[in-house]
LUMVEX-912327 format. One line per field, with one value per residue: residue number from 1; x, y, z of N, C-alpha, C in turn; residue in one letter. Coordinates in steps of 0.1 Angstrom, whole numbers. Layout:
<atoms>
i = c(NUM ...) $
n_X = c(X ...) $
n_Y = c(Y ...) $
n_Z = c(Z ...) $
ca_X = c(X ...) $
ca_Y = c(Y ...) $
ca_Z = c(Z ...) $
c_X = c(X ...) $
c_Y = c(Y ...) $
c_Z = c(Z ...) $
aa = c(A ...) $
</atoms>
This chain:
<atoms>
i = c(1 2 3 4 5 6 7 8 9 10 11 12 13 14 15 16 17 18 19 20 21 22 23 24 25 26 27 28 29 30 31 32 33 34 35 36 37 38 39 40 41 42 43 44 45 46 47 48 49 50 51 52 53 54 55 56 57 58 59 60 61 62 63 64 65 66 67 68 69 70 71 72 73 74 75 76 77 78 79 80 81 82 83 84 85 86 87 88 89 90 91 92 93 94 95 96 97 98 99 100 101 102 103 104 105 106 107 108 109 110 111 112 113 114 115 116 117 118 119 120 121 122 123 124 125 126 127 128 129 130 131 132 133 134 135 136 137 138 139 140 141 142 143 144 145 146 147 148 149 150 151 152 153 154 155 156 157 158 159 160 161 162 163 164 165 166 167 168 169 170 171 172 173 174 175 176 177 178 179 180 181 182 183 184 185 186 187 188 189 190 191 192 193 194 195 196 197 198 199 200 201 202 203 204 205 206 207 208 209 210 211 212 213 214 215 216 217 218 219 220 221 222 223 224 225 226 227 228 229 230 231 232 233 234 235 236 237 238 239 240 241 242 243 244 245 246 247 248 249 250 251 252 253 254 255 256 257 258 259 260 261 262 263 264 265 266 267 268 269 270 271 272 273) $
n_X = c(74 65 81 89 68 52 37 42 30 45 61 43 35 58 62 38 41 63 57 41 44 56 41 19 6 1 21 51 78 106 142 171 162 165 154 127 91 74 87 90 83 65 45 33 28 6 -12 -19 -5 21 55 73 54 46 69 73 53 61 84 74 70 48 19 -7 -27 -53 -86 -91 -66 -57 -75 -66 -40 -46 -59 -37 -18 -35 -50 -74 -105 -100 -73 -71 -87 -69 -48 -59 -61 -36 -27 -45 -44 -62 -68 -55 -79 -98 -105 -135 -145 -155 -142 -118 -132 -147 -125 -111 -135 -134 -144 -169 -183 -180 -199 -218 -203 -198 -225 -224 -218 -208 -198 -168 -154 -137 -126 -108 -89 -82 -52 -47 -47 -63 -92 -112 -129 -146 -148 -147 -132 -107 -102 -101 -78 -51 -38 -58 -67 -76 -52 -36 -19 -32 -23 4 12 7 30 53 48 56 39 16 20 16 -10 -23 -26 -25 -5 12 -9 -25 -10 -6 -32 -37 -17 -24 -48 -46 -34 -55 -74 -60 -56 -30 -26 -43 -38 -34 -7 4 -2 11 36 38 36 63 78 75 83 111 117 105 109 90 69 79 87 59 48 64 54 30 6 -31 -61 -92 -108 -135 -151 -146 -131 -111 -88 -81 -57 -64 -49 -63 -89 -86 -89 -103 -127 -137 -158 -152 -160 -155 -164 -166 -165 -169 -169 -161 -136 -130 -125 -143 -142 -154 -160 -173 -191 -202 -236 -243 -221 -191 -169 -185 -196 -170 -165 -185 -176 -152 -161 -168 -144) $
n_Y = c(172 160 149 129 111 109 91 72 64 44 36 22 0 -12 -22 -39 -57 -70 -85 -106 -140 -161 -183 -178 -163 -181 -186 -203 -208 -209 -206 -190 -166 -130 -114 -111 -118 -108 -104 -75 -78 -101 -90 -74 -92 -106 -86 -81 -59 -42 -48 -26 -5 -9 -5 23 30 22 38 63 77 75 90 88 64 45 37 10 0 2 -14 -39 -41 -43 -67 -83 -79 -88 -70 -59 -43 -19 -15 -9 11 31 28 42 65 74 73 92 119 142 174 207 220 249 258 261 289 284 263 267 275 253 235 248 244 221 207 202 180 170 171 152 129 128 121 94 74 49 41 39 64 86 116 123 148 162 161 137 140 138 153 155 136 111 103 75 66 73 62 35 38 58 71 78 101 139 159 138 117 87 70 75 70 43 30 42 43 23 13 5 -19 -35 -32 -42 -72 -87 -70 -67 -74 -54 -31 -36 -33 -8 8 -1 6 33 38 37 54 77 109 120 144 160 158 167 188 181 154 141 149 135 107 110 110 88 69 73 67 44 11 -8 6 16 -6 -17 5 8 -18 -12 -20 -16 -14 -7 -3 1 -9 -35 -59 -60 -68 -61 -60 -51 -33 -28 -40 -62 -85 -76 -78 -63 -45 -21 10 32 63 88 122 142 170 183 171 150 120 97 74 46 22 -7 -33 -70 -74 -83 -98 -108 -90 -66 -63 -59 -33 -18 -18 -6 21 27 32) $
n_Z = c(124 101 79 87 92 68 44 13 -20 -33 -10 5 -12 -14 13 14 -5 4 25 17 10 -19 -20 -6 -23 -46 -63 -75 -54 -60 -63 -48 -38 -30 -16 9 5 -23 -57 -77 -105 -100 -86 -106 -125 -111 -108 -135 -150 -167 -159 -160 -156 -130 -117 -122 -105 -79 -77 -77 -99 -115 -107 -106 -108 -121 -109 -115 -117 -92 -78 -89 -78 -54 -52 -59 -38 -18 -2 23 28 44 40 9 10 22 5 -20 -8 -7 -33 -45 -32 -13 -23 -6 16 20 51 70 87 110 119 137 158 168 174 197 214 232 253 257 259 286 305 297 296 323 332 328 353 356 333 317 299 275 257 227 212 182 182 193 221 252 258 275 299 320 356 359 337 341 366 356 340 345 323 307 315 312 292 288 265 250 232 231 255 257 245 257 285 313 328 314 300 324 328 302 294 269 257 230 213 217 212 184 170 178 162 135 134 138 113 95 104 99 81 63 49 64 88 124 138 164 164 143 154 176 166 150 176 188 167 170 196 207 200 195 184 161 146 142 128 102 91 78 83 79 94 105 135 150 169 196 217 247 271 306 332 359 387 410 409 395 368 339 313 286 264 238 221 195 188 162 159 135 127 149 152 168 190 206 232 246 272 280 301 296 305 337 342 355 351 349 375 388 375 384 411 409 406 433 446) $
ca_X = c(81 57 84 93 56 45 37 38 23 57 67 32 37 70 62 31 47 76 50 32 54 52 33 6 2 0 34 63 90 118 153 180 155 174 145 116 83 72 94 82 76 55 31 28 20 -7 -21 -22 1 34 65 78 45 46 84 71 44 69 93 66 70 33 9 -24 -31 -68 -93 -92 -52 -55 -83 -59 -30 -51 -58 -25 -12 -41 -55 -86 -110 -94 -61 -78 -90 -56 -40 -68 -58 -19 -30 -53 -44 -71 -62 -59 -93 -98 -114 -143 -139 -160 -133 -112 -140 -148 -114 -111 -143 -131 -145 -181 -188 -177 -214 -224 -194 -202 -236 -222 -208 -204 -192 -156 -154 -130 -128 -94 -91 -72 -39 -46 -45 -76 -98 -125 -130 -150 -140 -146 -123 -94 -100 -99 -64 -48 -36 -71 -73 -74 -40 -26 -20 -32 -12 20 15 8 45 62 46 58 25 6 23 10 -25 -28 -21 -22 0 14 -20 -32 -4 -5 -42 -36 -11 -31 -63 -43 -32 -69 -82 -51 -54 -18 -30 -52 -34 -31 6 6 -4 23 49 36 40 76 84 72 92 123 115 98 112 78 60 86 84 45 45 70 49 19 -8 -41 -73 -99 -114 -143 -157 -140 -129 -99 -87 -71 -54 -65 -41 -73 -101 -84 -91 -114 -131 -147 -161 -151 -168 -149 -173 -160 -173 -161 -168 -151 -122 -129 -129 -151 -139 -163 -158 -185 -189 -215 -245 -244 -209 -179 -162 -196 -194 -158 -165 -190 -169 -141 -165 -170 -132) $
ca_Y = c(160 153 145 115 102 108 77 76 50 36 29 13 -9 -21 -28 -50 -70 -78 -95 -119 -148 -167 -195 -172 -155 -191 -186 -211 -204 -207 -206 -179 -153 -124 -106 -119 -114 -112 -95 -62 -85 -108 -82 -70 -103 -109 -75 -78 -47 -45 -45 -12 5 -12 0 35 32 22 48 77 84 76 96 90 53 45 27 -5 -6 1 -28 -49 -42 -45 -81 -90 -79 -93 -59 -58 -29 -6 -12 -6 26 36 29 51 81 74 74 103 127 153 186 212 226 261 254 273 298 277 252 270 274 238 229 252 242 206 200 203 166 168 169 139 118 127 115 79 71 34 38 45 71 97 121 127 159 160 157 126 142 136 166 154 122 110 96 61 63 78 52 25 40 70 79 84 116 148 161 126 109 71 64 78 61 28 26 48 41 8 8 0 -33 -45 -30 -49 -84 -88 -56 -69 -73 -39 -21 -37 -29 7 13 -3 16 48 43 35 67 89 115 130 158 170 155 178 186 174 140 140 151 122 96 111 109 72 62 73 63 29 2 -14 14 19 -17 -16 15 4 -27 -4 -27 -6 -21 1 -8 11 -19 -46 -63 -59 -75 -53 -66 -39 -33 -28 -50 -77 -89 -70 -82 -52 -42 -8 16 44 72 99 133 147 185 189 164 142 106 93 61 42 9 -14 -48 -76 -73 -95 -104 -106 -75 -56 -62 -52 -21 -10 -19 4 35 30 31) $
ca_Z = c(120 90 67 93 94 58 37 0 -25 -33 1 9 -21 -12 24 16 -12 12 37 10 3 -32 -17 -4 -36 -54 -73 -70 -45 -68 -56 -46 -36 -23 -6 15 -3 -39 -64 -84 -116 -95 -84 -119 -131 -105 -112 -149 -158 -172 -148 -161 -151 -116 -112 -121 -93 -66 -79 -76 -112 -120 -96 -110 -113 -121 -98 -120 -114 -77 -73 -94 -71 -40 -52 -60 -24 -8 9 28 25 49 33 -1 11 25 -9 -26 -1 -12 -49 -48 -19 -13 -24 6 13 27 64 72 101 124 124 149 174 170 179 210 224 229 266 255 262 298 310 290 301 338 332 329 362 356 321 313 287 275 243 222 203 168 182 203 235 261 262 285 304 332 368 358 327 351 375 347 336 346 313 302 323 305 291 285 253 253 221 234 268 253 239 265 299 315 337 302 299 333 324 291 296 256 252 220 205 218 203 169 167 180 153 123 136 136 98 88 102 95 67 64 44 72 103 134 138 175 163 136 164 186 157 149 185 190 157 174 213 208 188 190 175 148 138 136 118 90 85 71 83 78 96 113 145 158 180 199 230 253 284 312 345 367 397 421 410 389 354 331 300 282 249 235 210 191 177 156 158 124 127 161 148 182 189 218 236 255 277 290 300 294 316 348 343 366 348 352 390 391 372 395 423 407 409 446 453) $
c_X = c(73 65 88 80 50 48 34 33 35 61 56 33 46 70 53 34 58 69 43 42 46 40 18 -2 -1 11 43 75 102 132 161 171 162 165 132 102 82 81 85 74 63 41 26 22 7 -17 -24 -17 15 43 71 66 44 58 79 63 52 80 88 67 55 23 -5 -28 -47 -73 -93 -76 -52 -62 -74 -45 -33 -55 -47 -16 -21 -47 -69 -94 -104 -81 -63 -80 -79 -49 -47 -63 -44 -20 -35 -54 -52 -64 -65 -70 -92 -108 -122 -139 -144 -152 -125 -118 -142 -138 -108 -122 -146 -138 -160 -189 -187 -191 -217 -215 -198 -214 -237 -212 -203 -197 -179 -158 -145 -131 -113 -97 -81 -58 -37 -47 -60 -81 -109 -127 -135 -142 -138 -135 -110 -93 -96 -83 -60 -41 -48 -77 -69 -59 -30 -31 -21 -22 1 22 14 20 54 60 45 45 15 7 17 -5 -30 -19 -16 -17 3 3 -26 -25 -5 -18 -43 -28 -18 -42 -59 -39 -44 -75 -73 -53 -40 -21 -37 -48 -29 -14 10 7 10 37 48 42 55 82 87 83 107 125 112 100 100 70 66 84 69 42 51 64 35 7 -19 -54 -80 -110 -125 -151 -148 -139 -117 -101 -77 -70 -53 -59 -52 -86 -100 -88 -105 -118 -141 -148 -157 -157 -160 -160 -167 -169 -166 -159 -159 -136 -120 -132 -133 -149 -146 -160 -169 -183 -203 -226 -243 -231 -200 -173 -172 -194 -183 -158 -173 -184 -160 -148 -168 -154 -127) $
c_Y = c(153 145 131 106 100 95 81 62 41 27 18 -2 -17 -28 -39 -63 -78 -87 -104 -129 -156 -177 -189 -167 -166 -191 -198 -205 -199 -208 -191 -167 -144 -116 -114 -112 -116 -100 -83 -70 -95 -101 -79 -82 -107 -98 -72 -65 -50 -43 -32 -2 3 -5 15 40 33 33 62 84 83 78 95 75 52 36 14 -8 -7 -12 -40 -53 -47 -64 -89 -90 -82 -83 -62 -45 -18 -5 -7 8 35 39 40 64 82 79 86 114 138 165 195 220 240 257 266 279 294 267 255 272 262 232 235 248 227 201 201 191 163 164 156 127 116 120 99 76 58 30 44 53 84 105 125 139 154 156 144 128 142 149 165 138 121 102 81 58 65 66 40 26 53 79 82 97 127 153 150 123 95 64 65 69 46 23 31 46 27 2 0 -14 -42 -44 -39 -62 -89 -75 -58 -67 -60 -32 -22 -32 -14 12 13 4 30 50 43 48 81 94 123 142 166 167 165 175 180 159 136 140 137 109 97 106 93 65 61 65 51 20 -7 -6 17 5 -20 -6 12 -8 -23 -13 -16 -15 -10 -6 1 4 -28 -50 -62 -62 -64 -63 -54 -40 -35 -37 -63 -76 -82 -74 -73 -50 -26 -2 30 50 84 112 142 161 188 181 155 130 102 78 59 27 6 -30 -54 -74 -85 -101 -99 -91 -66 -52 -55 -38 -12 -8 -7 19 37 33 45) $
c_Z = c(109 81 74 92 81 52 21 -6 -27 -22 7 0 -18 2 22 5 -7 22 30 4 -10 -30 -14 -15 -48 -65 -65 -64 -51 -59 -54 -47 -28 -14 -3 8 -16 -44 -72 -96 -112 -93 -96 -124 -124 -105 -125 -155 -158 -159 -150 -156 -138 -111 -111 -108 -79 -66 -76 -89 -121 -107 -100 -117 -112 -110 -100 -115 -100 -71 -77 -83 -56 -41 -53 -47 -13 2 12 24 31 44 18 -1 14 10 -17 -21 -6 -25 -52 -37 -23 -14 -11 6 23 38 67 85 113 128 137 162 177 178 195 219 224 244 266 260 276 304 306 295 316 341 333 340 363 344 319 299 285 257 238 212 189 169 192 217 241 262 272 288 317 345 364 347 335 361 368 342 336 334 304 305 309 304 287 270 252 244 226 248 266 250 250 279 304 322 325 301 309 332 313 290 279 251 236 209 204 207 189 163 168 168 136 123 133 120 92 90 100 83 66 61 55 87 111 135 152 171 153 144 171 178 153 162 190 181 163 188 214 195 184 182 161 141 132 126 104 84 75 70 86 83 107 122 151 168 182 211 236 267 291 328 352 382 410 420 402 374 348 317 295 267 248 221 208 184 177 155 147 125 138 159 163 181 204 220 246 260 282 289 299 307 324 348 355 363 349 365 393 387 381 408 422 409 424 453 456) $
aa = c(X X X X X X X X X X X X X X X X X X X X X X X X X X X X X X X X X X X X X X X X X X X X X X X X X X X X X X X X X X X X X X X X X X X X X X X X X X X X X X X X X X X X X X X X X X X X X X X X X X X X X X X X X X X X X X X X X X X X X X X X X X X X X X X X X X X X X X X X X X X X X X X X X X X X X X X X X X X X X X X X X X X X X X X X X X X X X X X X X X X X X X X X X X X X X X X X X X X X X X X X X X X X X X X X X X X X X X X X X X X X X X X X X X X X X X X X X X X X X X X X X X X X X X X X X X X X X X X X X X X X X X X X X X X X X X X X X) $
</atoms>
């Protein structure tokens, strides 16, 4: 389903200009605006480029904009650093590289972190492979959420499993962060086919995912906080860290609570269940 998930420079520019009002851009609103957001000529004006040139960018007829042009567009569309990096990836996609023979071995040896995770009996942690599926998890992670167990895909579960709405009291915020973070980390030129298949499935099966995906928000979150309403130990206020293993194409996700907090006590109690 790669054709359903691929993004283009033009699509990204259209989506982002549609989300900025003239007032936000410091322009008069005017009358009889047929579409929300900025017009093409307004983006061109703000970026200091000709309307004809900008039109070619949106139509995909200019595939090599300079870094200066991209920076000007980022300013006009009020993009942050993550969105600017994504803009550069769309404008200058990497050429397909010949992967070393060791890559196949790295991808099949995905459970090598299990002993490390098991040595953290009070710290929920799991590892996702390049397709998004969990390939290693400790007992505490599975107790925290059954969809963190080996074989599950937490992204898919977040949108399609009803239990996740009960677990995450701020489900709307959690799902928005999940999709914008996915875009920030995703390189479509090297994306795993299973991940692309999941994105395609969610685009069809989840109205929430489809809405978020078409917004084209881009924001990487390697650390943050989340709240869980656990059915057995109650509310948990946790920190999370996401650690990337580039060579193995794996993502390690770790949760922990503030020391001596109620959430820390409840996590410890969860280990005893």
